[in-house]
N, C-alpha and C positions, 0 to 999 in steps of 0.2 A: 373093771377096776383099774387095770393097768393103764387103759386109755384115759381115764379120768385123772390119774396122777401125771401123765405126760402133758396133758393140756394145762394142768395147773402149773407145772414147772415152766412150760413155755411162756405162760402169761406172766409169771414172776420175773423171768429173764427179760422179757420185753419191757416190763415196767421199769426194771432197774436200769436197763440201757437207755431208756428215754430220760430218766432222771439224771443219769450221769451226763448225757448229752446236753441237757439244759443247764447244768451247773458249770461245765467247763467251756469257756468261750472259745470260739474258733480262732486259731492263730492265723495271722495274715501270711500269705505266701511269700516266701523269701526268695529273692532273685540272687543267684550266685554272683559273688563279686567278680568284677572283671569282664562280665559278659556284655554289658552296655556301657559306652563312654559318651559323655555329653559332647555335643558339637562345639567346635571352637567359636568364640565370640568374634564376629566381624563387624567393624564399624560401618555405618551407613555412608554411601557415597555423598560427597559434597555437591549440592545442587548450586547452579549458577543463580544466585539471588542478586537482583539489581541493587546497587547501593541506595540508601535512603536519600530523598531530595534534600538539598541544602535548606536549612531553616535559618531564616534571618533572625538576628539577635538585636534586641533593642529597637531602635527606631529605623533600622535599615530597611529600605524598600527595594524589592527586586527590580532590576532594570528590564525593560521590554524593548524589543526591536521596533524601531519606528518604521511605519509603512508609508511610502511616498504617496502623495495625493493622486499621482497618475495611475497607481495600481488600484485605487478604489473604483468600483463600477459606477457609483452614483455621482462621482465628481468628475467634471470634464477637465481635461488637461488644458492649462492656460497656454496661450501662444507664447513663443519665446520672446524675450525682451529684445527690443530693437537695439542695434549696435550704435555706438556713438559715431555720428557722421563726420566729426571734426577731423580725425586722422585720415579718413578717406578723401575728404575735400582737400586737405593739404597735399596729399599725394597727387590728386588730380591736377591741382594748380601747378605743382612742380613738374609733373610729367607733361602737362600741356605746354608750359613754357619751354621745356627742353625740346619737345617735338617741334614747336615753332622755330626755335633757333636752328635746330638741325635741318629742318626742311628748307628754311630760308637760305642757309649756307650752301646746302647741296644744290638746290635748283638755281640759286644765284650764281654759283660757280659754273654750272652748266650753261646758263644763259650768257654769261660773259664769254665763255669759250666759243659758243655758237656764234655770238655776235662778232667776235673778233675774226672768226674764220669766214663769215659770210658777208656782213655789211661793213666790216672794217672797224677800226678802233673809235671812229667818231660816234657810232651808234651802239657800241658794245656795252656802255654803261646803262643805256635804256633797256637793253635785253637783260642785263644783270638785275636791274631793279624789278623788272617784270617777273623774272624767275624767282627772285627772293620773295616777292609778294605772293606768288603762287605757292611757294614752299611753305610760307607761314600760314596761308589759308588752309592748306592740306594738313600740315604737321600739328597744328594746335588741336583740332578735334580728335585726330588720331591718337596723339599722346594723352589727351584727357580721357578718352574712352579706355585706352589701355591701362592707365593708372587706376581708374575706377573699377574696372573688372578685376584687376590684380588685387584690390582690397575687398573683393566680395560683393561689389555693387551689381545691380540688375538693370542698369540704365540701357538705353537704346542708342544706336549710332545716329539715327535720323534726328533725334532730339538733341544730341550733342552737337551735330553739325549746324542745326538750326539756331541753337544758342550761340554758337561761335559767329554765325553770320549776323545775328543781332548785335553782338559785341563789336564786330567790325563796323557796322553802320553807326553805332554809338561813338566809336573812335574817330571816324571821319567827320562826324557832326561836331564832336568836341574840338577837334583840331581846327575846324573852320571857325568855330566861335571864338576860341582863345586867340587865334591869330588874325582876327578881323579888326577893323578900325585903324589900320595903319600901324599897329604895334604887333610885334612878334613875341610869343610866349617863350619863356626860358627853355632851352633844349631838354632839361631834365623833366619838365612838365610834359613836353611833347612825347618823350620816350615813355613816361609813366602811363600815358593814355593807351599805349598798345597792350596793356594788361587786360583791357576790357574784353577782347575776344576770348581770352582764357577764362575770365570770370563768367562770360556768357556760356561757354562750352560746359563749364562745371555746373552751372545752374541748370542747363538743359539735361545733363546727365542725372542730376539729383532729382529733378522733377519726374523724369521717366522712371527712375529707380523707385520713388515712392508710389507711383501708379502701378508698377509691376508688383510691388509688395502687397498693395491692396487687392489686386486681382488674385494673387496666390492665396491670400487669407480668405477671400470670398469663395474660392474654389474648394478650399479645405473645409470651410464651414457648411457649405451647401451639400445636401445628401446626393450621392451619386445615383443617377437614374439606373434602374435595373429592369431588365426584361426577362421574364420567365416563360418558357414554352413547355407544354406537357402534352404528350400524345394521348388521344382519347379514342377508344374503340366502343362502338355501340352496335346493337343488333335490333332490327325492326322487321316488320313483315316484308319489306322490300329487300332484305338481306343485310349483311354486315356493312358498317360504315366506319371509316377511319378519318380522324381529323386532329387538329392541334388546338389546344386551349392555352391562351397566353394572358399574362398579367403585366401591367405597366406601372 
């Protein structure tokens, strides 16, 4: 009888506890104040961001760097423009004239001194004229060639001397013609004819200069011959073999 009453009492207490547990909601756990502090707010580091590209406004067009035609692989570089030959020819004529005058003066003086010391004063004038002629023949082509080379010409000495000799022949022929028939030409005309050796020397230098420029252009345009050699090693039933393989 007592056991029945105890079991009944326990059942009532259990039921009442469950009911009270269902009616009262569970309170959230409270954290004591001051135990946790929020971390300090730190700003993000500034990243290196490149500036935005410039935007053209209106009808402005961005400029582009021009590329020379020589830098393009498909375009062949044009040969440099030929220099104006007029300044070079003027320098050649002046230097050739100066060379002739200096050469004639120097060798003419030497001939006069030698003539006066050896054959006497009767024949010293002949020696002086011969020395002056030799000095003019040597000095004109030398002065013309020096002036042309100084101005960047590519002429040859042989062509300059040959042109001067042609000019001397034209001078003697012209002197003979203008002084024939029993009449003498004015001295100014006879003196002016001696410019022909200078003109001939300059013409010879310029002709050889043009030929040299053509040869240089042809050499630059023509592909350079190449020879390639490569060692070759083979092995056969007779043993190893070494050789060279070439391409031309």
